[in-house]
Each structure stands twice: as C-alpha cells, then as structure tokens.
Backbone bond lengths (Angstrom), bond angles and torsions (degrees), N, CA, C in turn:
res aa  C-N    CA-C-N  psi(-1)  N-CA   C-N-CA  omega(-1)  CA-C   N-CA-C  phi
1 M - - - 1.465 - - 1.521 109.50 -
2 C 1.323 117.09 127.41 1.464 123.41 177.66 1.518 108.23 -135.75
3 G 1.306 115.88 170.67 1.453 121.19 176.68 1.508 110.66 -121.34
4 I 1.325 116.95 138.17 1.459 120.98 174.36 1.524 109.09 -119.07
5 V 1.320 115.83 147.69 1.462 121.81 174.46 1.519 108.55 -142.13
6 G 1.322 114.56 148.64 1.453 120.57 175.37 1.511 109.99 -150.50
7 L 1.311 116.34 147.64 1.461 120.92 -179.83 1.519 108.77 -145.86
8 L 1.321 115.89 124.10 1.461 122.21 173.87 1.518 108.18 -117.22
9 I 1.327 115.88 121.99 1.458 121.65 -177.05 1.522 109.13 -91.35
10 K 1.332 117.01 114.59 1.465 121.04 176.86 1.527 111.44 -79.42
11 N 1.315 116.04 -37.04 1.458 122.16 -176.59 1.526 109.62 -85.43
12 P 1.349 118.81 110.83 1.469 120.25 -177.48 1.522 113.81 -56.29
13 E 1.319 117.62 -26.41 1.458 120.19 -178.79 1.526 112.38 -67.92
14 L 1.324 117.73 -17.42 1.465 121.36 -179.32 1.524 113.10 -96.36
15 R 1.325 118.26 -3.54 1.464 119.86 -172.64 1.526 113.23 -69.55
16 D 1.315 117.44 -24.53 1.467 119.47 174.53 1.530 111.14 -69.56
17 S 1.319 117.42 -15.59 1.465 122.09 -178.59 1.523 112.33 -102.87
18 L 1.328 118.07 13.17 1.462 120.44 -176.19 1.524 111.33 -54.92
19 G 1.323 118.18 -49.15 1.451 121.12 -179.09 1.508 113.03 -61.49
20 E 1.334 116.58 -41.98 1.464 120.68 179.66 1.523 111.36 -62.52
21 L 1.310 116.41 -33.47 1.455 119.77 -178.63 1.523 112.78 -82.08
22 V 1.342 117.11 -37.58 1.460 119.46 -171.78 1.530 113.00 -86.06
23 V 1.323 118.84 -27.46 1.468 119.85 -178.63 1.530 112.11 -61.97
24 P 1.341 120.57 -44.84 1.472 118.14 175.48 1.536 112.59 -60.74
25 M 1.327 117.26 -29.82 1.462 120.06 175.42 1.524 109.84 -64.10
26 L 1.335 115.84 -45.63 1.459 121.05 -179.40 1.527 111.05 -65.05
27 V 1.319 116.57 -47.79 1.467 120.92 -179.22 1.531 110.38 -64.22
28 G 1.321 116.88 -33.92 1.451 120.88 179.24 1.515 114.27 -63.83
29 M 1.324 116.53 -20.01 1.461 121.65 176.86 1.528 112.17 -96.47
30 G 1.329 117.33 14.96 1.455 121.29 -177.53 1.512 114.49 -60.98
31 E 1.327 117.47 -35.85 1.466 119.22 -179.98 1.531 111.73 -70.90
32 R 1.325 116.80 -24.41 1.458 119.87 176.78 1.523 111.63 -81.82
33 G 1.338 117.31 -17.62 1.455 120.12 -177.48 1.509 112.14 -155.64
34 P 1.341 118.27 82.38 1.468 121.22 -176.10 1.522 114.15 -88.02
35 D 1.339 118.84 -6.30 1.464 120.91 -171.41 1.526 113.58 -79.78
36 S 1.327 116.14 -41.53 1.466 121.45 -176.40 1.513 108.11 -161.49
37 A 1.325 115.64 167.57 1.463 119.71 -178.47 1.519 109.10 -154.83
38 G 1.321 114.44 159.39 1.455 119.09 178.67 1.514 111.23 -157.25
39 L 1.327 114.87 160.23 1.458 121.41 -179.35 1.518 109.05 -146.82
40 A 1.329 115.58 127.97 1.464 121.97 171.01 1.515 107.86 -104.97
41 V 1.320 116.46 130.77 1.458 122.18 -178.64 1.521 108.24 -120.76
42 F 1.334 115.87 133.08 1.457 121.59 179.07 1.526 108.64 -105.47
43 T 1.319 115.12 120.25 1.458 122.51 -172.52 1.526 109.71 -109.84
44 E 1.323 116.78 -170.17 1.463 120.20 175.16 1.523 109.99 -61.16
45 T 1.328 115.93 143.97 1.458 121.62 -176.94 1.519 110.96 -71.27
46 L 1.331 116.21 131.69 1.457 120.20 175.90 1.525 109.83 -68.78
47 P 1.327 117.55 151.68 1.467 119.68 -177.30 1.527 112.44 -77.90
48 G 1.326 115.31 155.74 1.467 122.42 169.04 1.502 113.89 52.05
49 G 1.333 115.08 -130.38 1.456 121.28 -176.51 1.508 114.07 -91.14
50 Y 1.324 118.72 11.77 1.463 120.89 -179.04 1.526 110.81 -71.55
51 R 1.337 115.24 144.62 1.452 122.29 176.42 1.525 109.31 -134.24
52 K 1.333 114.62 153.89 1.465 121.54 172.66 1.524 108.59 -107.37
53 Y 1.333 115.28 138.19 1.454 122.14 179.36 1.528 108.14 -123.39
54 S 1.334 116.60 110.11 1.465 120.64 177.59 1.517 108.54 -86.11
55 L 1.337 116.43 124.76 1.466 122.69 -172.97 1.523 110.73 -123.59
56 Y 1.329 114.95 146.42 1.462 121.55 -179.25 1.526 108.05 -132.72
57 S 1.338 116.41 130.83 1.468 120.42 -175.41 1.514 113.69 -102.27
58 G 1.338 118.60 -0.33 1.454 120.90 -179.25 1.518 111.57 67.61
59 S 1.324 115.76 -144.85 1.464 120.59 -177.62 1.521 112.49 -81.65
60 K 1.332 116.78 -6.84 1.461 120.40 -178.24 1.524 110.34 -86.90
61 A 1.321 116.30 122.65 1.460 120.36 178.67 1.523 109.98 -70.79
62 V 1.320 115.86 137.79 1.466 120.80 179.08 1.523 108.86 -131.70
63 D 1.321 114.98 156.01 1.455 121.81 175.10 1.520 107.22 -100.05
64 W 1.318 116.30 100.02 1.459 120.11 -176.20 1.527 111.59 -63.39
65 D 1.330 117.73 -31.23 1.470 120.06 178.63 1.524 111.20 -65.77
66 T 1.323 116.72 -37.79 1.462 120.44 177.80 1.529 110.55 -65.85
67 I 1.327 116.21 -41.06 1.460 119.69 177.67 1.521 110.36 -65.13
68 A 1.321 117.52 -38.90 1.464 120.87 177.82 1.527 111.07 -63.59
69 A 1.340 116.30 -39.07 1.459 119.94 178.00 1.528 111.18 -64.77
70 A 1.331 116.84 -40.91 1.465 120.71 176.98 1.526 110.70 -65.22
71 F 1.311 116.83 -36.95 1.462 121.79 176.34 1.526 110.06 -60.95
72 H 1.339 116.14 -44.60 1.456 121.21 178.95 1.526 111.38 -62.58
73 T 1.314 116.49 -41.40 1.465 120.39 178.71 1.527 111.01 -63.68
74 E 1.331 116.66 -39.48 1.465 121.34 -177.60 1.526 112.27 -72.66
75 F 1.321 116.68 -44.10 1.465 120.01 -169.73 1.525 114.11 -109.17
76 G 1.329 116.77 -10.66 1.463 118.98 176.73 1.511 114.77 81.09
77 S 1.298 118.03 10.28 1.461 120.99 176.51 1.519 109.12 -138.46
78 Q 1.310 115.49 147.77 1.461 121.07 -177.34 1.525 109.99 -89.68
79 P 1.324 118.86 120.09 1.464 119.15 178.67 1.521 111.22 -75.75
80 D 1.316 115.20 150.62 1.459 119.98 168.53 1.525 107.20 -81.54
81 V 1.320 117.61 130.97 1.466 121.52 -175.32 1.518 109.84 -125.58
82 R 1.319 115.50 125.23 1.463 122.07 170.91 1.519 107.07 -116.12
83 S 1.318 116.77 114.21 1.467 119.99 -174.49 1.519 111.00 -117.78
84 Q 1.331 114.31 150.47 1.458 122.71 177.16 1.523 106.69 -144.69
85 G 1.346 116.08 88.20 1.455 119.92 -179.56 1.516 111.87 63.41
86 N 1.332 115.70 -116.72 1.459 119.88 -177.44 1.523 112.99 -89.75
87 H 1.317 117.11 15.08 1.463 122.14 179.13 1.529 109.44 -127.69
88 A 1.338 115.89 142.88 1.457 120.06 176.78 1.518 109.57 -150.60
89 V 1.318 115.27 151.61 1.457 121.88 173.21 1.526 107.36 -117.78
90 F 1.339 115.75 116.76 1.460 122.50 175.99 1.528 108.13 -96.71
91 S 1.329 117.64 130.11 1.463 122.29 174.23 1.519 108.29 -117.13
92 A 1.336 115.56 128.01 1.462 119.89 -176.53 1.519 109.30 -156.18
93 D 1.336 116.01 165.42 1.463 120.33 -177.60 1.522 112.73 -98.07
94 Q 1.340 116.93 18.85 1.460 120.60 173.40 1.539 110.01 -90.33
95 S 1.316 115.81 149.05 1.458 120.14 -176.98 1.528 110.27 -76.65
96 P 1.326 116.43 155.20 1.464 119.67 176.23 1.526 113.23 -58.37
97 D 1.322 117.33 -30.81 1.466 120.17 179.14 1.525 111.92 -62.43
98 Q 1.328 116.64 -26.00 1.463 121.06 176.21 1.524 111.93 -90.50
99 V 1.315 115.67 -44.53 1.459 120.86 -169.86 1.526 112.41 -74.15
100 K 1.330 117.50 -44.47 1.465 120.15 -176.62 1.534 112.24 -58.98
101 P 1.344 119.60 -49.12 1.474 118.74 178.14 1.522 112.62 -62.23
102 W 1.326 116.91 -33.62 1.471 119.80 179.83 1.525 110.90 -65.62
103 F 1.329 117.33 -45.37 1.459 119.61 177.56 1.529 110.73 -62.99
104 R 1.332 117.31 -42.96 1.468 119.85 -179.91 1.520 111.69 -62.17
105 S 1.323 116.82 -39.48 1.460 121.01 -176.77 1.520 112.78 -75.04
106 H 1.336 116.92 -43.84 1.459 121.04 -173.03 1.529 113.64 -93.65
107 Y 1.339 117.22 -25.65 1.463 120.56 -177.06 1.529 108.98 -136.98
108 P 1.325 117.40 66.66 1.464 120.61 -175.69 1.530 113.16 -65.00
109 H 1.341 117.25 -17.61 1.463 119.82 179.20 1.530 112.02 -79.20
110 L 1.332 117.62 -12.72 1.455 120.24 178.05 1.526 110.03 -83.84
111 H 1.320 115.33 141.76 1.463 120.52 177.23 1.522 108.11 -108.56
112 L 1.338 115.83 122.30 1.460 120.88 177.70 1.524 108.60 -81.87
113 L 1.316 116.47 109.73 1.461 121.21 -175.01 1.518 112.49 -80.04
114 S 1.333 117.26 -38.95 1.462 119.71 -177.54 1.517 109.98 -160.55
115 T 1.325 114.50 159.64 1.455 123.04 178.51 1.521 108.46 -139.97
116 G 1.314 116.63 140.98 1.460 119.06 175.21 1.510 112.19 162.66
117 Q 1.308 115.00 -178.77 1.461 121.31 178.72 1.517 112.40 -93.23
118 T 1.347 117.27 -10.78 1.468 119.65 -177.75 1.516 113.82 -129.19
119 I 1.330 119.60 -25.27 1.464 121.77 -167.17 1.526 112.76 -88.90
120 D 1.319 115.89 134.53 1.469 124.14 164.43 1.528 106.61 -117.87
121 L 1.335 116.84 140.68 1.452 118.68 -177.09 1.519 111.16 -133.87
122 Y 1.326 114.79 135.96 1.456 122.54 179.14 1.535 107.30 -130.36
123 K 1.335 117.54 128.48 1.458 119.52 173.12 1.523 109.09 -156.48
124 D 1.348 114.77 149.68 1.457 119.45 -175.83 1.530 108.15 -168.05
125 T 1.319 115.35 167.84 1.452 120.29 173.08 1.525 109.50 -78.64
126 G 1.335 114.50 160.80 1.451 120.51 -176.37 1.513 110.41 114.86
127 S 1.310 116.31 170.01 1.463 119.97 179.61 1.528 109.49 -68.35
128 P 1.332 117.96 157.26 1.463 119.63 176.91 1.527 113.26 -55.50
129 A 1.328 117.02 -38.35 1.464 119.54 178.98 1.532 111.12 -64.16
130 Q 1.333 116.41 -41.35 1.463 120.37 178.86 1.534 111.23 -65.06
131 V 1.318 116.74 -44.11 1.466 120.44 -179.64 1.529 110.36 -64.98
132 A 1.323 117.11 -41.51 1.466 120.62 179.51 1.518 111.58 -62.54
133 E 1.335 116.41 -40.95 1.469 119.80 178.68 1.525 111.26 -71.54
134 R 1.319 117.16 -39.84 1.464 122.22 -177.48 1.521 111.53 -58.43
135 Y 1.331 116.91 -38.54 1.460 121.13 -175.29 1.525 113.03 -110.57
136 H 1.334 116.25 12.60 1.469 120.98 176.36 1.526 111.16 50.96
137 L 1.315 115.78 50.04 1.461 120.30 -174.63 1.528 112.42 -67.09
138 R 1.321 117.93 -22.79 1.465 119.84 179.20 1.524 112.42 -63.86
139 S 1.316 117.52 -21.42 1.475 120.19 -177.35 1.524 112.84 -86.16
140 L 1.322 118.00 -3.56 1.458 120.44 -174.64 1.530 111.53 -73.10
141 K 1.324 114.30 145.36 1.465 121.81 179.38 1.522 108.64 -124.01
142 G 1.320 116.02 151.28 1.453 118.56 178.45 1.516 111.51 164.78
143 S 1.330 115.22 -176.50 1.461 121.78 -177.22 1.521 112.48 -91.16
144 H 1.335 117.68 -34.03 1.458 119.64 179.84 1.520 110.36 -157.75
145 A 1.326 115.00 161.02 1.462 121.02 -175.52 1.520 109.19 -146.26
146 V 1.339 114.73 150.76 1.458 122.86 178.03 1.526 107.31 -129.64
147 G 1.330 117.12 126.29 1.458 119.89 -176.11 1.520 112.51 -132.67
148 H 1.337 114.73 165.76 1.469 120.41 -175.41 1.513 109.66 -154.47
149 T 1.330 115.80 142.51 1.460 122.25 169.17 1.514 106.74 -121.36
150 R 1.338 117.41 133.38 1.462 120.48 -168.06 1.526 112.60 -113.56
151 M 1.319 115.06 134.52 1.453 122.72 163.72 1.524 105.84 -115.79
152 A 1.331 116.58 104.56 1.461 121.51 -171.49 1.524 111.02 -64.82
153 T 1.334 115.28 133.29 1.463 121.30 177.65 1.520 112.64 -126.96
154 E 1.345 118.15 -21.40 1.462 117.73 -173.58 1.531 113.89 -136.80
155 S 1.308 118.83 2.05 1.460 120.20 176.14 1.522 108.64 -158.54
156 A 1.318 116.32 173.45 1.464 122.40 -168.99 1.526 112.72 -64.77
157 V 1.317 114.23 158.11 1.464 121.12 173.58 1.518 107.66 -91.39
158 T 1.306 117.00 96.41 1.461 123.77 178.19 1.522 107.98 -141.20
159 P 1.339 118.17 161.97 1.461 118.87 174.58 1.526 112.76 -58.15
160 A 1.339 117.40 -36.31 1.463 120.16 -179.26 1.524 111.81 -65.08
161 H 1.343 117.14 -32.60 1.458 120.63 -179.53 1.527 112.37 -84.74
162 A 1.324 117.04 -10.53 1.465 119.97 178.18 1.529 109.36 -69.52
163 H 1.328 115.03 157.23 1.457 121.50 175.83 1.536 108.06 -99.68
164 P 1.313 119.11 160.26 1.459 130.28 2.61 1.531 112.94 -71.59
165 F 1.336 114.82 151.16 1.458 121.86 167.58 1.519 108.55 -95.04
166 T 1.322 115.23 148.63 1.458 120.15 178.47 1.518 109.94 -128.44
167 A 1.322 115.21 159.23 1.458 122.81 171.96 1.520 106.62 -154.95
168 G 1.330 116.36 148.19 1.457 118.81 -178.41 1.512 111.12 64.05
169 E 1.317 116.05 -141.08 1.464 122.09 -179.93 1.518 110.45 -121.02
170 D 1.329 115.00 139.11 1.464 121.99 173.26 1.520 112.40 52.00
171 F 1.333 116.11 44.46 1.457 120.99 175.75 1.517 108.80 -142.64
172 C 1.320 116.89 133.57 1.460 120.53 176.14 1.517 109.35 -144.50
173 L 1.321 114.99 161.33 1.458 121.80 -178.73 1.526 109.49 -146.13
174 V 1.335 115.69 137.70 1.462 121.81 169.73 1.523 107.95 -121.91
175 H 1.331 115.86 158.35 1.460 120.51 -166.34 1.519 109.46 -146.76
176 N 1.303 115.43 131.38 1.460 121.47 166.36 1.517 106.39 -115.53
177 G 1.331 116.95 118.23 1.451 120.86 -178.81 1.514 110.98 137.81
178 S 1.324 115.96 -157.32 1.461 120.69 178.20 1.523 109.01 -152.48
179 L 1.323 115.38 138.66 1.456 121.09 176.37 1.521 109.44 -94.02
180 S 1.314 116.28 144.68 1.463 120.65 178.93 1.531 112.56 -95.62
181 N 1.340 117.80 -12.25 1.465 119.20 -176.53 1.534 114.07 -127.68
182 P 1.343 119.56 37.37 1.469 118.48 -178.39 1.523 113.01 -64.38
183 Y 1.332 117.36 -32.61 1.463 118.49 -177.68 1.525 111.48 -75.90
184 M 1.320 117.90 -27.36 1.447 119.99 171.90 1.528 110.58 -65.67
185 I 1.341 115.87 -39.74 1.468 120.39 176.98 1.519 110.10 -64.70
186 R 1.315 116.90 -42.47 1.469 120.25 178.32 1.524 111.11 -60.49
187 R 1.329 116.71 -44.08 1.469 119.62 -179.74 1.525 111.78 -64.98
188 Q 1.311 116.05 -25.83 1.460 120.28 176.47 1.529 111.54 -75.51
189 L 1.328 116.95 -37.02 1.460 121.44 -172.26 1.525 113.87 -91.06
190 E 1.317 118.03 -35.06 1.469 120.03 -174.90 1.526 113.36 -60.57
191 P 1.342 121.17 -38.53 1.469 119.31 176.37 1.524 113.37 -64.43
192 L 1.343 117.13 -15.32 1.462 121.57 177.58 1.521 111.96 -87.62
193 G 1.336 116.20 3.65 1.462 120.81 179.37 1.510 114.36 89.62
194 I 1.321 117.76 7.45 1.460 121.45 179.82 1.516 108.88 -83.60
195 Q 1.320 116.40 121.44 1.458 122.14 -174.84 1.528 110.73 -99.41
196 F 1.324 115.10 141.04 1.460 121.96 178.70 1.526 109.28 -106.75
197 E 1.337 115.51 145.70 1.457 120.96 -178.06 1.521 112.83 -104.19
198 T 1.336 117.83 -17.06 1.459 121.29 -177.37 1.529 108.93 -140.95
199 D 1.340 115.45 176.26 1.459 121.34 172.69 1.521 111.21 -101.79
200 N 1.322 117.35 17.66 1.454 122.09 -177.70 1.523 110.65 -75.61
201 D 1.333 117.19 136.70 1.461 120.06 -177.59 1.525 112.36 -65.39
202 T 1.332 117.22 -30.68 1.460 120.62 -179.15 1.519 111.81 -64.47
203 E 1.324 116.81 -34.35 1.459 119.02 179.47 1.523 110.85 -61.09
204 A 1.333 117.21 -34.73 1.463 120.17 178.63 1.526 110.59 -62.20
205 A 1.323 117.28 -44.53 1.463 120.67 178.68 1.517 111.16 -63.75
206 C 1.330 116.46 -43.84 1.461 120.91 -178.88 1.525 111.03 -60.91
207 R 1.318 116.72 -48.30 1.464 119.82 -177.29 1.532 111.58 -71.01
208 F 1.323 117.35 -31.57 1.464 119.30 176.58 1.524 111.23 -64.05
209 L 1.318 116.80 -48.74 1.456 119.91 -177.80 1.519 111.77 -66.40
210 E 1.344 117.44 -38.99 1.465 119.92 177.93 1.518 110.68 -66.35
211 W 1.341 117.24 -36.85 1.463 121.02 176.91 1.524 110.59 -61.88
212 R 1.325 117.35 -43.01 1.455 119.57 178.41 1.528 111.10 -61.52
213 M 1.331 117.73 -39.44 1.463 120.07 178.20 1.524 111.16 -68.91
214 R 1.339 116.77 -36.10 1.456 119.95 176.95 1.529 111.10 -65.96
215 E 1.330 116.10 -27.99 1.469 121.01 178.31 1.523 112.69 -81.89
216 G 1.321 117.01 -2.31 1.460 119.74 174.62 1.510 116.13 120.80
217 D 1.332 118.78 -9.50 1.462 120.56 176.96 1.527 110.42 -70.25
218 D 1.322 116.84 148.60 1.451 117.62 164.52 1.530 107.56 -82.71
219 L 1.309 117.18 178.01 1.464 120.24 -175.25 1.520 111.24 -59.18
220 E 1.327 116.41 -43.18 1.454 119.97 -177.54 1.533 111.48 -64.98
221 Q 1.321 117.40 -40.98 1.466 120.56 178.12 1.530 111.03 -64.86
222 A 1.333 115.91 -40.19 1.465 119.53 178.11 1.521 110.85 -62.35
223 I 1.316 117.14 -43.14 1.462 120.64 179.04 1.527 110.55 -63.31
224 Q 1.326 117.44 -41.71 1.458 120.35 179.27 1.522 111.02 -60.25
225 T 1.333 116.87 -41.56 1.464 120.31 175.48 1.526 110.42 -64.15
226 G 1.330 116.09 -37.84 1.460 120.51 179.16 1.519 113.12 -60.94
227 F 1.336 117.30 -34.24 1.460 119.53 177.55 1.532 111.08 -57.45
228 A 1.335 116.24 -35.71 1.464 120.50 -178.14 1.520 112.87 -83.67
229 E 1.336 117.51 -29.50 1.463 121.00 -170.72 1.527 114.58 -101.56
230 L 1.320 117.75 -28.16 1.465 121.35 -176.36 1.514 108.79 -96.50
231 D 1.328 116.51 116.53 1.459 121.80 -174.29 1.527 109.70 -107.72
232 G 1.315 115.55 136.44 1.455 119.28 177.26 1.510 111.30 141.90
233 F 1.335 114.51 -167.21 1.455 121.64 177.23 1.525 107.74 -103.84
234 Y 1.323 116.53 128.73 1.459 117.17 -176.42 1.523 112.05 -160.72
235 T 1.299 113.72 147.02 1.458 123.35 156.65 1.523 105.20 -120.49
236 F 1.322 116.34 118.23 1.458 122.82 178.66 1.519 109.43 -105.92
237 L 1.319 115.80 135.39 1.459 122.02 169.37 1.512 107.33 -122.36
238 M 1.329 116.47 127.06 1.457 121.63 -174.08 1.523 110.73 -124.86
239 G 1.321 115.42 148.28 1.447 120.97 175.04 1.511 110.98 -127.49
240 T 1.329 116.64 139.30 1.458 122.93 169.43 1.524 107.32 -124.71
241 A 1.317 116.67 -175.94 1.461 119.89 -178.10 1.518 112.49 -58.56
242 D 1.334 117.58 -30.82 1.459 119.59 -175.58 1.528 114.26 -132.81
243 K 1.342 117.51 12.19 1.457 119.15 -177.07 1.525 111.70 -141.20
244 L 1.328 113.55 155.69 1.457 123.04 169.42 1.526 105.81 -127.32
245 A 1.333 117.54 130.71 1.460 120.55 -175.06 1.520 110.49 -133.90
246 L 1.334 115.68 140.39 1.464 122.83 -177.94 1.523 108.98 -130.85
247 V 1.346 116.93 133.33 1.466 121.31 174.17 1.526 109.37 -142.04
248 R 1.331 114.59 153.60 1.462 121.82 174.20 1.525 108.06 -127.50
249 D 1.323 115.98 155.54 1.459 119.49 -179.36 1.533 110.49 -73.69
250 A 1.326 115.69 178.64 1.459 120.86 -173.28 1.526 113.41 -64.21
251 F 1.328 117.75 -23.67 1.465 120.94 179.95 1.528 112.22 -93.96
252 A 1.336 116.19 -20.99 1.471 121.93 175.67 1.523 112.34 51.32
253 C 1.326 116.06 44.10 1.469 118.50 -178.29 1.527 112.49 -89.05
254 K 1.322 117.44 -8.72 1.462 120.82 176.93 1.523 108.61 -97.48
255 P 1.324 117.70 124.51 1.464 120.38 -166.57 1.525 113.74 -71.30
256 A 1.319 114.18 154.60 1.463 121.55 173.33 1.520 108.05 -162.68
257 I 1.314 115.86 147.53 1.460 121.72 176.05 1.524 108.04 -141.19
258 V 1.327 115.32 144.71 1.464 122.34 -178.33 1.519 108.80 -120.74
259 A 1.337 115.90 138.82 1.465 122.49 172.96 1.529 107.72 -124.02
260 E 1.321 116.44 122.89 1.463 120.93 -179.99 1.523 110.20 -120.91
261 T 1.339 114.56 131.96 1.454 121.83 171.46 1.527 107.98 -131.24
262 E 1.310 116.39 -178.07 1.473 119.81 176.29 1.519 111.26 -67.39
263 D 1.341 117.46 -20.00 1.460 121.03 -174.88 1.524 113.77 -98.16
264 Y 1.343 118.31 -25.05 1.466 118.82 -173.19 1.527 111.09 -160.17
265 V 1.341 113.32 164.85 1.461 122.71 165.17 1.520 105.95 -120.52
266 A 1.318 117.73 126.03 1.462 122.02 -179.01 1.523 109.15 -124.52
267 I 1.328 115.22 139.29 1.464 122.05 -176.55 1.519 108.78 -132.03
268 S 1.314 116.38 139.77 1.453 120.18 176.66 1.517 109.53 -155.03
269 S 1.323 115.14 165.02 1.462 119.55 173.51 1.512 111.77 -72.28
270 E 1.342 117.28 -26.45 1.460 121.35 -178.73 1.526 109.40 -143.20
271 F 1.322 116.01 150.66 1.459 120.86 -176.37 1.523 112.61 -63.59
272 R 1.330 117.66 -29.97 1.471 118.85 -175.28 1.520 112.39 -57.96
273 S 1.354 117.82 -24.39 1.458 120.04 176.77 1.520 112.99 -78.42
274 L 1.320 116.83 -7.84 1.465 120.95 -179.42 1.525 112.09 -105.68
275 A 1.329 116.70 -12.37 1.461 120.64 -167.84 1.525 113.49 -62.14
276 H 1.349 118.58 -24.67 1.458 121.37 -177.31 1.522 112.84 -84.43
277 L 1.322 118.33 -11.07 1.461 121.13 -171.94 1.528 110.92 -68.20
278 P 1.333 117.38 147.30 1.466 119.86 -178.63 1.536 111.33 -62.95
279 N 1.325 115.22 134.88 1.470 122.79 175.93 1.527 113.37 59.06
280 V 1.329 117.34 25.51 1.466 118.61 -178.52 1.526 111.55 -66.02
281 K 1.328 117.85 -24.51 1.465 119.89 178.61 1.523 111.75 -68.18
282 Q 1.340 116.65 -21.41 1.459 120.78 177.89 1.533 111.67 -99.25
283 A 1.337 116.88 3.19 1.462 120.36 -177.00 1.525 111.18 -74.28
284 H 1.322 114.27 156.29 1.471 120.32 169.54 1.519 106.76 -81.52
285 L 1.325 116.69 112.22 1.463 122.75 -176.74 1.523 109.37 -106.07
286 Y 1.330 116.60 133.63 1.457 119.03 178.19 1.520 110.75 -158.26
287 E 1.338 114.14 158.39 1.457 121.93 175.26 1.521 108.48 -96.77
288 P 1.326 119.15 126.49 1.462 121.19 -179.52 1.530 111.12 -63.49
289 A 1.308 116.00 141.74 1.460 121.82 -179.40 1.527 110.79 -78.37
290 P 1.324 117.31 157.87 1.470 120.04 178.00 1.525 111.72 -67.07
291 E 1.324 115.20 143.69 1.465 124.22 176.95 1.532 112.52 48.25
292 E 1.323 114.90 40.19 1.463 121.71 171.88 1.517 107.69 -118.59
293 M 1.333 115.66 142.65 1.458 120.31 177.16 1.523 109.87 -92.52
294 Y 1.320 115.75 131.79 1.454 122.11 173.61 1.516 106.99 -120.30
295 V 1.311 116.77 111.81 1.463 121.43 -173.74 1.525 107.96 -128.48
296 W 1.310 115.83 126.26 1.465 122.21 177.76 1.528 108.82 -117.74
297 T 1.335 115.91 139.83 1.458 121.68 -177.91 1.516 110.28 -109.12
298 V 1.312 116.23 139.13 1.471 121.12 179.26 1.522 109.81 -66.32
C-alpha cells in the first residue's frame, strides 16, 4: 500500500503556493506510506541548453561549493547551486551527455535523482512529514508536482527505492500497486543499453515508458503501449515538463480520486489529502475509470 498525490496549477497566480498546497496532500498520505516519500516539482523552463541536475549525497556529508568549483574547472562555467543538506540542484549549460559521466566518475557516491529543464526532485527515507520538513518542500514554487509515500512490499527501504522514479529528462512516475512482469521488461530494455539503478518494479515501468517516448511516441502513445506490455495492478501518475497524466490498470483496484476546479487539478489516493484545498467543495470530483488515460496540460 502506497499513496500518490499530484497537483497541477491552472491559475498562474497560485503557482507560488504550490508547495503550501501539495505538502498537506503528501503528509495526508503518510499512513499509506510511512517508509519514505518524494516529490517532483516542475518549475519554469530554463533557457537554451541549460539543465538542472538534482543530486543526493545520502548519509555522507559533502561540500557542495567544492563540487561546484571542480565543475567550473572541468567545464569552464560556474553552475548555479541550490543546496539543502544532503540535497542540491546544480543548474548549468552543459549537456547531460557531458555532466552525467563526470559526476559518475568523480563523485560516485552522489545519486543523480533527475535531469531536465524544469524538474526538481526530492526523495528520502522517513515519514512524509519528516521528508517535507527536511527539504523545506512548502517553499517550492512551480506549475505542477508529483508525489509519493511508500510502504515497501517488494524491495528495500532506501532513498534510491523511493518514488518518484525518473528516466531521461523532465519525466517522472509514481506507482501504487505491483507489477508482475518487471524482470521481463528489464530483459527487453537492458540489451538496448538502458541501465537500471534498483530492483524496484516501478523503475521498470518508468524506463519502459520513457524509452517509448525516446523512440518517438508522445506520452499518450507510450501509455497506450504500456497498457499492453505492463502487467499487474497499478495506478500510475506521471509528470512531464508540460503534462500530468494518470492511469489505472484494467481492474482498477488501487484507489485514486481527482478534484478539478478552474484553478487546479488535484489527484490523490484518498480524498482526505484533498480536503484542505481551496474551493474543493465546489470541485468536480470523480474516480478515474480503468484503462483510461487522463492527461492534463499546463
């Protein structure tokens, strides 16, 4: 049992309050997922070739300024760094093809959580309330967010196994349920050079859908293929730079509820995580149907 939450702000005037609105949603799902929690936030798009790299150092203390200085020496440009303890977001105009191998080679203890022009990602072990306080998630601003609270059932409780999972750029996925064929998906993808970081079943779904988009599918086409290829019980919530998408499997046994108003679209595993939202009593409330795509655009 896990909890998923998502919030897409339609009204630009509310985007500075994204963190204030979404954190109670995340904390409200704490009983469904007390082991770990995470939140992906999609912000304004960086210009040109700039990318953001969300990094996590685990229990090992690091000097982010020293790493930034080494980055400058290597690439000739000074990255913008926003750090919060063992988490930092580096923004720079170097491509991921350059930056990712450099981090792996020089700082193998760092875990790259996400890459893209819009996405910031925070995840860690601990209760959702603890994770939200640790990374000051209430202060986050942006257009939409995807969150998860985890109760581990099939793999270890570690930050790497926490959701959201990411692949490629500006794509993330959270999952309530369990897949029955993740290793079949892995065997399909690994010969293509796609590397996995965990044994978590959700990572298989995330990398499969991102692979389909890299092969030319749009998000909706990738999801349609996923209905045929991904077997199991699931509610998936996905975020891209400009979309929020929700799907349930053919049996729809994993709960989800949607609240839509003129100002926002909010999604959760249970209504209690939505009850604090402004004007939720006037929202259009509904349960998503099985094997139907629900996609909202920023």
